[in-house]
C-alpha positions as CSV (number, residue, x, y, z in Angstrom):
1,M,140.9,-2.2,97.5
2,V,139.5,1.8,98.6
3,T,141.0,2.6,101.9
4,L,139.1,5.3,103.8
5,G,142.5,7.6,103.6
6,T,141.0,8.0,100.4
7,R,138.0,8.9,101.0
8,L,137.6,13.2,101.9
9,V,135.0,14.9,103.5
10,I,134.8,17.8,101.5
11,G,132.1,19.7,104.2
12,T,129.5,22.0,103.0
13,L,128.7,23.8,99.7
14,A,126.9,27.2,100.1
15,C,123.8,27.5,97.6
16,S,122.6,30.3,96.2
17,V,120.2,33.0,97.4
18,A,117.3,31.7,95.5
19,L,116.5,30.1,92.2
20,V,114.3,31.7,89.4
21,T,112.5,28.6,86.7
22,A,112.6,29.1,82.8
23,G,109.1,28.9,84.0
24,G,109.4,32.2,86.3
25,R,108.7,29.7,89.7
26,V,110.6,31.5,92.1
27,L,112.1,28.7,94.6
28,A,113.2,29.2,97.9
29,A,117.0,28.8,98.7
30,P,117.5,25.0,99.2
31,P,119.9,24.2,102.7
32,T,123.7,24.1,102.8
33,A,124.6,20.0,101.2
34,T,127.1,18.4,102.7
35,V,129.5,16.5,100.3
36,T,131.4,13.3,100.9
37,D,134.1,12.6,97.7
38,L,133.9,8.7,98.0
39,G,136.3,8.6,95.3
40,T,136.9,6.4,92.4
41,I,134.8,3.9,93.2
42,G,132.5,2.8,90.1
43,F,129.4,4.0,91.1
44,T,126.7,2.3,90.6
45,S,123.3,2.2,92.9
46,I,122.4,4.3,96.5
47,V,120.2,2.9,99.4
48,V,118.8,4.0,102.4
49,D,118.3,2.1,105.9
50,N,115.1,4.5,107.5
51,T,116.4,2.3,110.8
52,N,120.1,3.1,111.5
53,H,120.1,6.1,109.8
54,H,122.6,4.9,106.8
55,V,123.1,5.5,103.5
56,F,125.0,2.6,101.4
57,V,126.4,3.7,97.8
58,S,128.1,0.7,96.1
59,G,131.4,1.1,93.9
60,R,131.4,-2.1,91.2
61,T,135.3,-1.1,90.0
62,A,136.6,-0.9,94.2
63,N,134.7,-4.0,95.3
64,V,133.6,-2.1,98.0
65,V,130.0,-0.3,99.8
66,D,130.2,2.8,102.1
67,V,128.1,3.3,104.4
68,L,127.4,7.3,105.4
69,D,125.4,8.5,108.0
70,F,123.2,11.6,107.0
71,S,125.2,14.0,107.9
72,G,127.3,12.9,105.1
73,N,130.0,10.9,107.2
74,L,131.3,7.8,106.5
75,V,131.0,5.4,108.9
76,T,132.6,2.3,107.4
77,T,133.9,0.6,103.7
78,I,132.6,-3.1,103.7
79,D,135.3,-4.3,101.3
80,D,135.6,-7.3,99.1
81,V,131.2,-7.2,97.9
82,Y,133.2,-8.2,94.2
83,G,131.6,-5.7,91.3
84,A,128.9,-5.0,93.5
85,A,126.2,-3.8,91.6
86,G,121.7,-3.2,92.9
87,M,121.1,-3.5,96.5
88,A,117.8,-3.9,98.0
89,I,117.0,-4.1,101.6
90,N,114.5,-6.5,103.7
91,K,113.9,-6.9,107.6
92,G,117.3,-5.7,108.8
93,T,119.0,-7.3,105.7
94,L,121.1,-6.2,103.2
95,Y,121.5,-7.5,99.8
96,V,124.2,-6.5,96.8
97,A,124.7,-8.2,93.9
98,E,128.3,-9.1,93.4
99,S,128.2,-8.6,90.1
100,T,131.8,-10.2,89.4
101,A,131.7,-13.4,92.3
102,G,128.1,-14.6,90.6
103,T,126.7,-14.2,93.9
104,I,124.7,-12.2,96.7
105,A,126.3,-10.7,99.1
106,R,124.2,-10.0,101.9
107,I,125.3,-7.7,105.6
108,H,122.9,-7.2,108.8
109,L,121.9,-3.3,109.4
110,A,122.4,-3.4,112.3
111,T,126.0,-4.5,112.4
112,L,127.2,-4.1,109.3
113,A,128.9,-7.2,109.8
114,R,128.4,-9.8,106.4
115,A,126.2,-13.1,106.2
116,T,126.9,-16.1,104.5
117,D,126.1,-15.4,100.9
118,L,123.4,-16.6,98.5
119,G,122.9,-17.9,95.1
120,S,125.8,-19.3,94.1
121,G,126.3,-19.3,89.8
122,L,124.7,-16.9,89.0
123,V,125.6,-15.2,85.6
124,Q,127.0,-11.8,86.2
125,P,124.0,-10.7,88.9
126,Y,123.4,-6.7,89.0
127,W,120.0,-5.2,90.3
128,L,118.1,-6.4,93.0
129,A,113.8,-6.7,93.8
130,I,112.7,-8.0,96.5
131,T,108.8,-9.0,96.0
132,G,107.0,-12.1,97.3
133,G,109.2,-14.0,99.7
134,R,112.1,-13.8,97.2
135,L,115.0,-11.8,95.8
136,W,114.1,-11.2,92.4
137,V,117.6,-10.0,90.2
138,T,118.6,-9.9,86.6
139,V,121.8,-11.9,85.6
140,D,123.7,-11.2,82.2
141,V,122.9,-7.5,81.8
142,L,126.8,-6.5,81.1
143,N,126.4,-7.4,77.1
144,G,122.9,-6.1,76.6
145,W,119.9,-9.2,76.1
146,G,119.9,-10.8,79.6
147,Q,117.6,-12.4,82.4
148,I,115.9,-12.6,86.0
149,A,116.4,-14.8,88.7
150,S,115.0,-16.1,91.4
151,V,117.2,-16.3,94.9
152,N,115.1,-18.2,97.7
153,L,116.0,-16.3,101.5
154,T,116.6,-19.7,103.0
155,S,118.3,-21.7,101.0
156,G,120.0,-19.9,99.2
157,K,119.2,-21.5,95.8
158,G,119.0,-19.8,92.7
159,T,116.8,-19.7,89.4
160,T,116.9,-18.3,86.3
161,F,114.7,-18.2,84.2
162,T,114.8,-17.6,79.9
163,T,112.8,-14.9,78.6
164,N,115.4,-12.2,77.4
165,Y,115.3,-8.4,78.2
166,Y,118.1,-6.0,76.8
167,S,119.5,-4.3,79.4
168,P,116.3,-5.5,82.7
169,D,116.7,-3.5,85.6
170,I,113.9,-3.7,88.2
171,V,111.6,-2.5,91.0
172,S,109.1,-3.8,93.6
173,S,106.8,-1.9,95.4
174,P,105.3,-2.4,98.6
175,G,101.9,-1.4,97.5
176,A,102.0,-4.0,94.2
177,P,102.6,-7.3,95.8
178,N,103.9,-10.3,94.1
179,T,104.7,-7.7,90.9
180,I,108.6,-6.9,89.2
181,F,108.1,-4.0,87.2
182,L,110.8,-4.1,84.3
183,A,112.4,-1.8,82.2
184,E,114.8,-2.3,79.2
185,D,117.6,0.1,80.0
186,G,118.5,2.6,76.4
187,L,116.6,1.7,74.4
188,S,114.8,4.0,72.4
189,P,111.6,4.0,73.1
190,G,112.6,2.3,75.9
191,S,109.7,-1.3,77.1
192,I,108.0,-1.3,80.1
193,Y,107.0,-4.3,82.2
194,R,105.2,-5.6,85.5
195,L,105.1,-9.3,85.8
196,N,103.2,-11.5,88.4
197,V,105.5,-13.6,90.3
198,A,103.1,-15.7,93.1
199,S,103.5,-18.3,91.6
200,G,107.5,-18.1,91.5
201,T,107.6,-17.9,87.8
202,P,107.7,-14.1,86.3
203,V,104.6,-13.8,84.5
204,E,104.3,-11.1,81.7
205,V,100.8,-9.1,82.4
206,A,101.6,-5.8,80.9
207,G,104.0,-4.6,78.3
208,V,104.5,-1.0,77.0
209,N,106.6,0.5,73.4
210,T,106.3,3.9,75.8
211,N,108.0,7.0,74.0
212,Q,110.6,7.3,75.7
213,E,113.8,7.2,74.4
214,N,117.2,5.6,76.4
215,L,115.5,4.1,79.5
216,E,118.0,5.0,82.4
217,Q,115.6,4.1,85.7
218,I,112.4,3.8,86.8
219,V,111.2,4.1,90.1
220,V,107.4,2.8,91.5
221,S,105.5,4.8,94.5
222,A,104.5,2.9,97.6
223,D,100.9,2.8,97.5
224,G,102.3,1.0,94.5
225,K,100.0,3.0,92.1
226,R,102.4,5.7,90.2
227,L,105.6,4.7,87.8
228,I,108.0,7.2,86.6
229,P,110.9,6.5,84.1
230,A,114.1,8.7,84.3
231,S,114.6,8.7,80.3
232,G,117.3,10.7,77.8
233,W,114.4,12.5,76.1
234,P,111.8,14.1,76.5
235,Y,113.3,16.6,79.2
236,E,110.9,15.8,81.7
237,F,109.0,12.8,84.2
238,Q,106.6,11.5,83.2
239,E,104.8,9.5,85.3
240,L,103.0,6.2,84.5
241,N,100.5,4.7,85.4
242,A,101.7,1.1,87.1
243,T,98.8,-0.8,86.3
244,T,98.3,-0.1,82.8
245,L,102.1,0.9,82.4
246,L,100.5,4.0,79.9
247,P,100.6,8.0,81.0
248,D,98.6,8.9,83.3
249,G,98.7,13.0,82.4
250,L,100.8,14.0,85.1
251,I,103.8,15.7,84.4
252,Y,107.3,16.5,86.5
253,P,109.4,19.4,85.1
254,G,112.7,18.3,83.9
255,Q,115.3,19.2,82.0
256,A,118.1,18.1,79.1
257,Y,119.2,15.5,80.8
258,P,117.2,13.2,83.1
259,A,119.4,10.5,84.4
260,A,117.9,9.2,87.7
261,V,114.4,9.0,90.4
262,A,113.8,8.4,93.5
263,V,110.7,8.4,95.4
264,S,110.2,8.2,99.8
265,S,107.2,6.4,101.3
266,K,105.7,8.7,104.0
267,N,103.4,11.9,104.1
268,G,101.7,11.1,100.2
269,G,105.7,10.5,99.1
270,R,107.8,12.5,97.3
271,L,109.2,12.4,94.1
272,A,113.4,13.5,93.6
273,T,114.4,13.9,89.7
274,G,118.2,14.5,88.6
275,L,120.0,15.4,85.6
276,T,123.0,14.7,83.6
277,F,124.9,18.1,82.7
278,G,121.8,20.3,84.0
279,T,120.9,23.5,85.8
280,P,119.2,22.1,88.0
281,D,120.1,19.5,88.1
282,L,118.6,17.9,90.8
283,E,114.7,18.9,92.3
284,A,112.0,17.2,94.7
285,D,108.4,17.2,94.5
286,P,105.4,15.9,95.7
287,L,104.3,12.9,94.4
288,G,101.5,14.2,92.2
289,T,102.1,17.4,92.0
290,P,104.6,18.4,89.1
291,A,106.0,21.7,90.9
292,P,109.3,21.4,92.8
293,I,109.1,22.5,96.4
294,F,113.2,21.9,96.6
295,S,115.6,22.8,93.5
296,T,119.4,22.6,93.2
297,T,122.6,22.6,91.1
298,T,124.9,20.3,92.7
299,N,127.9,20.4,92.1
300,S,128.4,24.2,89.8
301,S,131.5,23.1,87.3
302,S,129.6,20.0,86.0
303,P,126.1,19.5,87.3
304,N,125.5,15.8,87.2
305,V,123.3,13.4,88.9
306,Y,124.0,9.4,88.0
307,P,121.3,7.2,87.1
308,H,120.7,4.4,90.0
309,G,122.0,7.5,92.3
310,L,119.6,9.1,93.7
311,A,117.6,8.8,97.5
312,L,115.2,10.0,100.1
313,N,114.4,9.1,103.2
314,A,111.2,7.2,104.0
315,A,110.1,10.7,105.6
316,G,111.4,12.2,102.2
317,S,112.8,14.9,104.7
318,E,116.9,14.1,103.2
319,V,118.1,13.5,99.4
320,F,121.1,12.0,98.7
321,A,122.2,11.9,95.2
322,V,125.3,10.9,93.8
323,G,127.7,12.1,91.0
324,G,130.8,13.0,90.1
325,S,133.2,15.2,87.6
326,A,135.3,12.9,85.7
327,V,133.5,10.1,83.3
328,Y,130.9,8.4,84.5
329,G,131.1,6.6,87.1
330,T,133.9,6.6,87.9
331,D,134.4,9.1,90.4
332,A,131.5,9.2,92.9
333,E,130.4,12.5,95.4
334,I,127.6,11.9,97.1
335,Y,125.5,15.2,98.0
336,M,123.1,15.6,100.9
337,Y,120.1,18.5,101.6
338,S,117.5,18.9,103.5
339,V,114.3,19.3,101.7
340,S,111.8,21.5,104.2
């Protein structure tokens, strides 16, 4: 168990006065960051609760979900979330995949209290998405090939489907109801699929082999029209049409090595992009406009945003990035910035 005593709020981190990018763009100095050291939790994912202004960070090896406010203060630690992995929020509840317990934890957002777990008997549940009135979860993924399961949000019953995908990683969007987008992480090149789940059974309606090497993550805009992967190569963030899964012509700038992406849902949307071992390792662009309005380096000694380590609030005015300076995912620092 990781206790509050092991957590250190570092405080603020001053950024440089201005940044001149490789293309000659001069960006205004980013605001000061609030940095919180979460310790060696084995970071897995991050989500934002816009209603209660909380940020949730899951730690798979420490079996915890850390809860922070938008100012970077550690509010509480929810212990005994075994193998805490992917997370999703729906109608006042946080769902957390317990990859070593074979269940889905439920946490009430208003009270932060645990409810009865769902989906008993799932094999290594990992990434989560909610659409069509069901919870969707990748299962048996830690050894390479895995499957998708659905979980009934009322009865808690889980159903696993037989189609295999390599290290499947899933997302959904309110603008694309009854749809799951799936990336096969780690492949070179990587494949991306669009699945219709209206019937309760995933049906593949589109699939492409991309030019993306070593996929790390995908996100889909709130309107369901734009899909943006993060992949180790090429050193940029290429936007895809969410219907065809083909490039739509927009390319957001990046460097070696793209690792993480996040989108906001309001005011036209913003895209946050993160790099592993590149500088600057964190940028934000308006969706549809590949020109960063925010750029910074989270840790000058070891810039590093983890895959699945980015989140934005709904307005896109706050960005939260998780990285670390030790072995990938073991230690975790969260950086919180206000974006004008």
